[in-house]
Every structure is written in structure tokens, then in C-alpha cells.
MDAnalysis code that builds the backbone (N, CA, C; Angstrom):
import MDAnalysis as mda
import numpy as np

u = mda.Universe.empty(255, n_residues=85, atom_resindex=np.repeat(np.arange(85), 3), trajectory=True)
u.add_TopologyAttr("name", ["N", "CA", "C"] * 85)
u.add_TopologyAttr("resid", np.arange(1, 86))
u.add_TopologyAttr("resname", ["MET", "LYS", "PRO", "GLU", "LEU", "LEU", "GLU", "VAL", "THR", "VAL", "MET", "ASN", "PHE", "PHE", "GLY", "GLY", "SER", "ARG", "LEU", "ILE", "THR", "ALA", "ARG", "VAL", "ARG", "TYR", "GLY", "GLY", "GLN", "VAL", "ILE", "LEU", "LEU", "SER", "PHE", "ASN", "GLY", "ARG", "ARG", "GLU", "GLY", "LYS", "PRO", "GLY", "HIS", "VAL", "SER", "VAL", "ASP", "VAL", "GLU", "GLY", "ILE", "PRO", "VAL", "PRO", "VAL", "PRO", "TYR", "PRO", "SER", "ARG", "TYR", "GLY", "LYS", "ALA", "PHE", "ASP", "GLU", "THR", "TRP", "VAL", "ARG", "THR", "TYR", "VAL", "GLU", "ARG", "GLU", "THR", "GLN", "LYS", "GLU", "ASN", "PRO"])
u.atoms.positions = np.array([
    [95.374, 130.241, 174.996],
    [96.326, 131.095, 174.316],
    [96.403, 130.691, 172.839],
    [96.280, 131.664, 171.978],
    [96.318, 131.405, 170.541],
    [97.759, 131.431, 170.039],
    [98.156, 130.429, 169.238],
    [99.505, 130.421, 168.666],
    [99.738, 131.629, 167.755],
    [100.985, 132.095, 167.702],
    [101.375, 133.238, 166.875],
    [102.358, 132.773, 165.802],
    [102.014, 133.010, 164.543],
    [102.892, 132.656, 163.423],
    [104.013, 133.687, 163.339],
    [105.255, 133.246, 163.501],
    [106.402, 134.143, 163.530],
    [107.076, 134.304, 162.175],
    [107.234, 133.193, 161.449],
    [108.009, 133.227, 160.206],
    [107.617, 132.062, 159.315],
    [107.608, 132.324, 158.007],
    [107.363, 131.284, 157.017],
    [108.501, 131.351, 156.002],
    [109.118, 130.191, 155.712],
    [110.216, 130.110, 154.753],
    [109.864, 129.075, 153.693],
    [109.981, 129.466, 152.426],
    [109.663, 128.587, 151.302],
    [110.962, 128.171, 150.616],
    [111.136, 126.861, 150.415],
    [112.305, 126.326, 149.713],
    [111.834, 125.424, 148.579],
    [112.260, 125.736, 147.367],
    [111.909, 124.926, 146.205],
    [113.052, 123.966, 145.890],
    [112.695, 122.735, 145.550],
    [113.674, 121.708, 145.249],
    [113.425, 121.130, 143.868],
    [114.378, 120.340, 143.397],
    [114.255, 119.696, 142.090],
    [113.061, 118.740, 142.097],
    [112.608, 118.407, 140.935],
    [111.489, 117.486, 140.815],
    [110.144, 118.091, 141.145],
    [110.085, 119.411, 141.252],
    [108.813, 120.078, 141.499],
    [108.345, 120.030, 142.940],
    [109.228, 119.689, 143.875],
    [108.809, 119.625, 145.275],
    [109.126, 120.927, 145.998],
    [108.435, 121.120, 147.087],
    [108.587, 122.352, 147.876],
    [108.510, 121.989, 149.363],
    [109.378, 122.615, 150.140],
    [109.353, 122.503, 151.596],
    [109.076, 123.894, 152.145],
    [108.097, 123.988, 153.014],
    [107.774, 125.260, 153.651],
    [107.843, 125.043, 155.157],
    [108.648, 125.863, 155.824],
    [108.726, 125.771, 157.276],
    [108.040, 126.983, 157.893],
    [107.442, 126.762, 159.039],
    [106.773, 127.835, 159.759],
    [107.176, 127.737, 161.224],
    [107.574, 128.855, 161.777],
    [107.871, 128.936, 163.205],
    [106.664, 129.564, 163.895],
    [106.175, 128.875, 164.926],
    [104.974, 129.301, 165.634],
    [105.291, 129.387, 167.130],
    [104.934, 130.494, 167.746],
    [105.107, 130.631, 169.197],
    [103.802, 130.211, 169.869],
    [103.938, 129.308, 170.840],
    [102.764, 128.840, 171.573],
    [103.163, 128.562, 173.020],
    [102.539, 129.236, 173.940],
    [102.813, 129.010, 175.351],
    [104.252, 129.281, 175.737],
    [104.872, 130.283, 175.122],
    [106.245, 130.632, 175.451],
    [107.301, 129.815, 174.730],
    [106.882, 128.824, 173.951],
    [107.820, 127.996, 173.190],
    [107.644, 128.261, 171.708],
    [108.731, 128.078, 170.952],
    [108.665, 128.190, 169.498],
    [108.655, 126.784, 168.923],
    [107.653, 126.502, 168.119],
    [107.452, 125.186, 167.519],
    [107.724, 125.295, 166.030],
    [108.398, 124.297, 165.462],
    [108.689, 124.277, 164.036],
    [107.733, 123.331, 163.322],
    [107.046, 123.858, 162.299],
    [106.185, 123.055, 161.427],
    [106.879, 122.947, 160.077],
    [106.958, 121.739, 159.527],
    [107.570, 121.526, 158.214],
    [106.537, 120.910, 157.288],
    [106.232, 121.613, 156.184],
    [105.240, 121.172, 155.214],
    [105.944, 120.722, 153.943],
    [105.518, 119.599, 153.390],
    [106.068, 119.109, 152.128],
    [104.946, 118.958, 151.115],
    [105.195, 119.407, 149.888],
    [104.202, 119.287, 148.830],
    [104.828, 119.622, 147.493],
    [103.982, 119.831, 146.496],
    [104.498, 120.142, 145.161],
    [104.321, 121.621, 144.845],
    [105.207, 122.106, 143.989],
    [105.218, 123.538, 143.649],
    [104.110, 123.935, 142.698],
    [103.850, 123.137, 141.713],
    [102.951, 123.520, 140.618],
    [101.564, 122.916, 140.778],
    [100.571, 123.618, 140.262],
    [99.201, 123.117, 140.246],
    [98.545, 123.103, 141.607],
    [97.528, 122.265, 141.728],
    [96.799, 122.132, 142.991],
    [97.717, 121.546, 144.063],
    [97.366, 121.734, 145.340],
    [98.245, 121.245, 146.407],
    [98.553, 119.754, 146.347],
    [97.636, 118.931, 145.878],
    [97.904, 117.491, 145.858],
    [98.144, 116.974, 147.265],
    [99.071, 116.021, 147.413],
    [99.396, 115.465, 148.727],
    [100.309, 116.431, 149.472],
    [99.917, 116.808, 150.664],
    [100.733, 117.666, 151.522],
    [100.885, 116.955, 152.859],
    [102.113, 116.918, 153.348],
    [102.342, 116.359, 154.676],
    [102.944, 117.442, 155.559],
    [102.717, 117.320, 156.857],
    [103.270, 118.279, 157.809],
    [103.880, 117.510, 158.977],
    [105.042, 117.968, 159.410],
    [105.670, 117.453, 160.624],
    [105.642, 118.572, 161.654],
    [105.186, 118.239, 162.849],
    [105.171, 119.195, 163.958],
    [106.237, 118.726, 164.944],
    [107.362, 119.434, 164.957],
    [108.488, 119.041, 165.798],
    [108.864, 117.580, 165.561],
    [108.851, 117.155, 164.289],
    [109.246, 115.799, 163.920],
    [108.138, 114.764, 163.973],
    [106.953, 115.140, 164.398],
    [105.827, 114.204, 164.472],
    [104.934, 114.426, 163.256],
    [104.774, 113.386, 162.399],
    [103.937, 113.559, 161.210],
    [102.459, 113.691, 161.569],
    [101.808, 114.649, 160.916],
    [100.379, 114.902, 161.111],
    [99.733, 114.905, 159.726],
    [98.699, 114.089, 159.503],
    [98.069, 114.060, 158.186],
    [97.333, 115.361, 157.863],
    [97.308, 115.698, 156.576],
    [96.552, 116.861, 156.098],
    [95.523, 116.342, 155.090],
    [94.338, 115.943, 155.564],
    [93.319, 115.489, 154.633],
    [92.745, 116.653, 153.829],
    [92.485, 116.416, 152.566],
    [91.897, 117.413, 151.657],
    [92.662, 118.740, 151.678],
    [93.936, 118.714, 151.304],
    [94.752, 119.930, 151.383],
    [94.252, 121.082, 150.522],
    [93.464, 120.818, 149.501],
    [92.988, 121.909, 148.645],
    [92.017, 122.848, 149.371],
    [91.524, 122.459, 150.528],
    [90.617, 123.353, 151.281],
    [91.355, 124.537, 151.893],
    [92.695, 124.500, 151.896],
    [93.487, 125.602, 152.447],
    [93.996, 126.555, 151.366],
    [93.736, 126.239, 150.100],
    [94.151, 127.128, 149.028],
    [94.298, 126.398, 147.716],
    [94.398, 127.175, 146.640],
    [94.485, 126.611, 145.286],
    [95.885, 126.145, 144.928],
    [96.906, 126.629, 145.650],
    [98.293, 126.251, 145.391],
    [99.006, 126.082, 146.725],
    [99.996, 125.200, 146.756],
    [100.786, 124.981, 147.963],
    [101.895, 126.024, 148.003],
    [101.664, 127.089, 148.794],
    [102.601, 128.209, 148.876],
    [102.515, 128.820, 150.265],
    [103.137, 129.980, 150.450],
    [103.127, 130.626, 151.763],
    [101.711, 130.949, 152.227],
    [100.863, 131.403, 151.314],
    [99.478, 131.715, 151.665],
    [98.752, 130.466, 152.147],
    [99.014, 129.332, 151.495],
    [98.412, 128.061, 151.898],
    [98.783, 127.750, 153.353],
    [100.069, 127.885, 153.685],
    [100.540, 127.587, 155.039],
    [99.922, 128.540, 156.052],
    [99.867, 129.825, 155.727],
    [99.255, 130.791, 156.643],
    [97.779, 130.459, 156.886],
    [97.065, 130.062, 155.843],
    [95.657, 129.676, 155.976],
    [95.527, 128.426, 156.837],
    [96.394, 127.448, 156.595],
    [96.380, 126.204, 157.379],
    [96.570, 126.509, 158.863],
    [97.602, 127.278, 159.186],
    [97.890, 127.595, 160.589],
    [96.724, 128.355, 161.213],
    [96.184, 129.338, 160.507],
    [95.073, 130.133, 161.039],
    [93.850, 129.249, 161.322],
    [93.483, 128.421, 160.372],
    [92.285, 127.589, 160.553],
    [92.484, 126.523, 161.620],
    [93.640, 125.884, 161.618],
    [93.871, 124.802, 162.567],
    [94.037, 125.317, 163.989],
    [94.534, 126.525, 164.182],
    [94.687, 127.046, 165.535],
    [93.389, 127.636, 166.063],
    [92.400, 127.863, 165.217],
    [91.085, 128.308, 165.684],
    [90.427, 127.231, 166.511],
    [90.820, 125.969, 166.289],
    [90.241, 124.850, 167.020],
    [90.819, 124.730, 168.422],
    [91.818, 125.541, 168.715],
    [92.505, 125.497, 170.014],
    [91.544, 125.912, 171.130],
    [91.564, 125.195, 172.228],
    [90.732, 125.525, 173.386],
    [91.371, 126.667, 174.164],
    [90.556, 127.574, 174.733],
    [91.124, 128.680, 175.520],
    [91.757, 128.187, 176.807],
])
């Protein structure tokens, strides 16, 4: 079963940081993904928590030129393609 992206919310904070949350439905459950990164320029360091569990994001620039909603949608799409049927 392929996960379904339900909602993406972008929150900008002081100091140039950004938090983006994504709600994903998978197997009848809704999972919350929380992404942290910077607003301006290239994505730089991006971290993601999946239901509170930190997951590394190596080479975040491969998901887009800027850390924004499109970046998160690309990340979710590419990472869920690896899901086994």
C-alpha cells in the first residue's frame, strides 16, 4: 500500500528557520512527519522526525533547490516509492 500525502503546513520562525509538517495516511493510520530546515537559499541541513523518531536526510538538495512545500512533497514521493507492496 502506497502512503497518501494528506496535508502540508509551512511555519516560518525567527532566525531564518522553517518547520514543515506533513500528514500522511498509511495502512489506515495518519502519521505526522516534521521537517526542520532553513527558509532561505539551498536546503542545507534538513532533519525529519517521523512520529517523534529522528530520521537523517542525507544530501537534502537532491529533493529540491529550496526547503519548501515542494521539497517536502518531492521527499515524500521519492521516499515512499521505496515502499514494498
